[in-house]
C-alpha positions, 0 to 999 in steps of 0.5 A: 404874452412877451412880455410875460415870455420875457420875463421867464426869459430873464428869469431862466437866464438870471437862474443859469448864471449859477449853473454851469453845464457837464454833458447833459448835466447842469451843474452848481456854480462856485460862487465867486465870493468863495472860488477867490477864497478857495483859489487864495489858499491853493495858492498859500498852500503846497498844493501844485498849480498845475493840481489846481484846476482839479481841487476846483473841480472837486470843489464844484462836484462837492457843491453841487452833490450837497445840494443834489442830496440836501447835504449841507456844504459846510458841514463835514459830517457831509464829505464822508457821503461825499466820497462814498458817493465818489466810490461809488462812482468808480473814482480810485483812491487817488482821486477819493484822496483828492477831492477829500483833500479839496474839500478839507481846504 
């Protein structure tokens, strides 16, 4: 029984490494290679440094949205669905535009 508990615990820990908590919600972490590539893109574009954290947040939210609602995150056709969800969540036009720009990078 102890071995089974240990195996389940290890499995849960490795599963949770891919997630972080936002309030009471588990959200998908950005895969390290994608995060590095995205941060490089942010540095090489005209995105102000003070906005980088917000852009990373939008990417994380987008990936989480796509996983939760079964949209392919690599398809441009998924973005309007995400933006519609932001509108439902009462995000401002400015926030929606920033999110759209972040995902379009």
